[in-house]
C-alpha positions as CSV (number, residue, x, y, z in Angstrom):
1,M,-10.5,25.6,9.0
2,S,-11.8,26.8,12.3
3,G,-12.1,30.6,12.3
4,A,-9.9,31.0,9.2
5,L,-10.9,32.3,5.9
6,T,-10.8,30.0,2.9
7,K,-8.3,31.4,0.4
8,V,-9.5,31.3,-3.2
9,L,-7.3,31.8,-6.3
10,L,-9.3,32.9,-9.4
11,V,-7.9,31.8,-12.8
12,D,-9.6,33.0,-16.0
13,D,-8.4,34.9,-19.1
14,H,-11.4,37.3,-19.0
15,Q,-11.0,40.2,-16.7
16,L,-14.7,40.7,-16.4
17,V,-15.2,37.1,-15.3
18,R,-12.5,37.4,-12.7
19,A,-14.0,40.7,-11.4
20,G,-17.4,39.1,-11.1
21,L,-16.0,36.1,-9.3
22,A,-13.9,38.3,-7.0
23,G,-17.0,40.3,-6.0
24,L,-19.0,37.1,-5.3
25,V,-16.2,35.4,-3.2
26,D,-15.2,38.4,-1.2
27,A,-18.8,39.1,-0.3
28,A,-18.9,35.8,1.5
29,A,-17.9,36.1,5.2
30,D,-15.9,32.9,5.2
31,L,-14.1,33.3,1.9
32,A,-11.4,35.6,0.5
33,V,-9.7,36.0,-2.9
34,C,-6.0,35.6,-2.4
35,G,-5.0,36.1,-6.0
36,Q,-6.0,36.2,-9.6
37,A,-4.3,34.9,-12.8
38,A,-5.1,35.4,-16.5
39,N,-3.5,32.2,-17.8
40,G,-2.3,28.9,-16.6
41,E,1.4,29.9,-16.2
42,E,0.4,32.8,-14.0
43,A,-1.9,30.5,-12.0
44,V,1.0,28.3,-11.0
45,A,3.1,31.3,-10.0
46,R,0.2,32.9,-8.0
47,A,-0.5,29.5,-6.3
48,V,3.1,29.2,-5.1
49,E,3.0,32.8,-3.8
50,T,-0.4,32.6,-2.0
51,A,-0.9,28.9,-1.1
52,P,-4.7,28.9,-1.9
53,D,-7.1,26.5,-0.3
54,V,-9.2,26.4,-3.4
55,V,-8.5,27.3,-7.1
56,L,-11.3,28.2,-9.5
57,M,-9.7,27.2,-12.8
58,D,-10.8,28.0,-16.3
59,L,-9.8,25.5,-19.0
60,S,-9.5,27.5,-22.2
61,M,-6.7,30.0,-21.7
62,P,-3.7,31.3,-23.6
63,V,0.0,30.4,-22.7
64,L,-1.0,27.3,-20.7
65,D,-4.4,25.7,-20.6
66,G,-6.3,24.8,-17.4
67,V,-5.6,21.1,-17.6
68,E,-1.8,21.4,-17.7
69,A,-2.0,24.3,-15.3
70,T,-3.8,22.1,-12.8
71,R,-1.2,19.4,-13.2
72,R,1.7,21.8,-12.6
73,L,0.0,23.7,-9.9
74,L,-0.7,20.6,-7.8
75,R,2.9,19.5,-8.2
76,E,3.9,22.8,-6.6
77,V,1.1,23.2,-4.1
78,P,-0.3,19.8,-3.5
79,T,-2.7,21.0,-0.7
80,A,-4.7,23.2,-3.1
81,R,-8.1,21.9,-4.2
82,V,-8.7,22.7,-7.9
83,V,-12.3,23.2,-9.1
84,V,-12.7,23.7,-12.8
85,L,-15.1,26.5,-13.8
86,T,-15.7,26.4,-17.5
87,S,-18.3,26.5,-20.3
88,F,-17.4,23.1,-21.6
89,A,-19.1,19.9,-20.5
90,D,-17.9,17.4,-23.0
91,T,-16.7,14.0,-21.8
92,A,-13.0,14.4,-22.9
93,R,-12.5,17.7,-21.1
94,V,-14.2,16.6,-17.9
95,Q,-12.2,13.4,-17.7
96,E,-8.9,15.1,-18.7
97,A,-9.4,17.7,-16.0
98,L,-10.1,15.2,-13.3
99,R,-7.2,13.0,-14.4
100,A,-5.0,16.1,-14.0
101,G,-6.0,16.4,-10.3
102,A,-9.1,18.6,-10.3
103,V,-11.5,17.7,-7.5
104,G,-14.5,19.5,-8.9
105,Y,-16.1,20.6,-12.2
106,L,-18.6,23.4,-12.5
107,L,-20.1,25.2,-15.5
108,K,-19.9,29.0,-15.7
109,D,-23.7,29.5,-15.8
110,S,-24.0,27.9,-12.3
111,E,-26.0,29.9,-9.8
112,P,-23.9,32.1,-7.4
113,A,-25.0,30.1,-4.4
114,T,-24.1,26.9,-6.1
115,L,-20.6,28.2,-6.9
116,L,-20.0,29.4,-3.3
117,A,-21.3,26.0,-1.9
118,A,-18.9,24.2,-4.3
119,V,-15.9,26.3,-3.0
120,R,-16.8,25.5,0.6
121,S,-17.3,21.8,-0.3
122,A,-13.9,21.6,-2.0
123,A,-12.2,23.2,0.9
124,A,-13.8,20.7,3.2
125,G,-12.5,17.8,1.2
126,S,-15.4,16.9,-1.1
127,G,-15.5,17.0,-4.9
128,P,-18.3,19.2,-6.2
129,I,-19.4,18.1,-9.7
130,D,-22.1,19.8,-11.7
131,P,-24.9,17.3,-12.2
132,R,-25.0,18.2,-15.9
133,V,-21.5,16.8,-16.4
134,T,-21.8,13.8,-14.2
135,A,-22.8,11.7,-17.3
136,A,-19.3,12.2,-18.7
137,L,-17.8,10.4,-15.7
138,L,-20.1,7.5,-16.1
139,E,-19.4,6.6,-19.7
140,P,-18.8,2.8,-19.7
141,T,-15.4,1.3,-20.4
142,A,-14.4,-2.3,-20.3
143,A,-13.0,-1.9,-16.8
144,Q,-16.1,-0.3,-15.6
145,D,-18.1,-3.4,-16.5
146,E,-16.5,-5.1,-13.5
147,D,-19.3,-6.5,-11.4
148,A,-19.5,-5.2,-7.8
149,E,-20.0,-8.8,-6.8
150,A,-16.4,-9.6,-8.0
151,L,-15.0,-7.2,-5.4
152,S,-13.7,-8.8,-2.2
153,P,-15.4,-7.9,1.1
154,R,-12.4,-5.7,2.1
155,E,-12.4,-3.9,-1.3
156,R,-16.2,-3.2,-0.9
157,E,-15.5,-1.8,2.6
158,V,-12.8,0.5,1.3
159,L,-14.8,1.6,-1.7
160,E,-17.8,2.4,0.4
161,L,-15.7,4.6,2.7
162,V,-14.0,6.3,-0.2
163,A,-17.6,7.1,-1.5
164,Q,-18.4,8.6,1.9
165,G,-15.5,11.1,1.3
166,L,-13.1,9.6,3.9
167,A,-9.4,10.1,3.4
168,N,-6.9,7.2,3.5
169,K,-5.9,7.9,7.1
170,Q,-9.6,7.9,8.2
171,I,-10.3,4.7,6.4
172,A,-7.3,3.1,8.0
173,R,-8.5,4.0,11.5
174,R,-12.1,2.9,10.7
175,L,-10.9,-0.6,9.4
176,G,-8.0,-1.1,11.8
177,I,-5.4,-1.4,9.0
178,T,-2.4,0.7,8.0
179,E,-2.6,3.7,5.8
180,R,-0.2,2.0,3.4
181,T,-2.6,-1.0,3.1
182,V,-5.5,1.4,2.4
183,K,-3.5,3.1,-0.3
184,A,-2.8,-0.2,-2.0
185,H,-6.5,-1.2,-1.9
186,V,-7.5,2.2,-3.3
187,G,-5.0,1.9,-6.2
188,S,-6.1,-1.6,-7.0
189,L,-9.8,-0.6,-6.8
190,F,-9.3,2.3,-9.2
191,R,-7.6,0.0,-11.7
192,R,-10.3,-2.7,-11.4
193,I,-13.3,-0.4,-11.8
194,G,-11.7,1.8,-14.4
195,V,-11.5,5.2,-12.6
196,A,-8.7,7.7,-12.0
197,D,-9.9,9.6,-8.9
198,R,-12.0,9.4,-5.8
199,T,-14.9,11.4,-7.3
200,S,-15.3,8.9,-10.1
201,A,-14.9,6.0,-7.6
202,A,-17.8,7.5,-5.5
203,L,-20.0,7.7,-8.6
204,W,-19.2,4.1,-9.6
205,A,-20.0,3.0,-6.0
206,R,-23.3,4.9,-6.1
207,D,-24.3,3.1,-9.3
208,H,-22.9,-0.4,-8.5
209,L,-23.2,-0.7,-4.8
210,G,-26.7,1.0,-4.5
211,R,-25.4,4.1,-2.7
């Protein structure tokens, strides 16, 4: 976003937490708080009003929880990048949030510098995941036992580029194929290796392709 401030929406039911986050974000020269919400329902409304680049989303909130709020918010503002900021690191919550469309997952005791770096990373198209919750994404399933050797050469190429953080359009240009073909490969890959999002696919590639 050359020269433009990254707009951040803060969603948490505790006013003190929001105030602390607002002070941290607004103190950064390249970031700006564009709105705040105390529950998931408010989060969706504020997102529609302000079109944030990044949303810091709590999970445990009244009226509408963070998972459902993420799902609804992304239907209304699909360009937003949701990063969960919570105290919970259990497998079910992590996977549920990522399935809802969150691109990142941080814990509330993260260092301020780590949080700011995560916001910038999300805005740039990456998926910041706290190392302490990564294990939750790597729990084995029957599909995840798929051997990397069983993937076709083209599937391996696509997966490696997904793991590098490239979007479908960039992958299409790199491989000389159509974006629609890339989308079909990505969907097929996700089903084969048992993941639901690009972050989990990148983690699978790291462990199975030696990345």
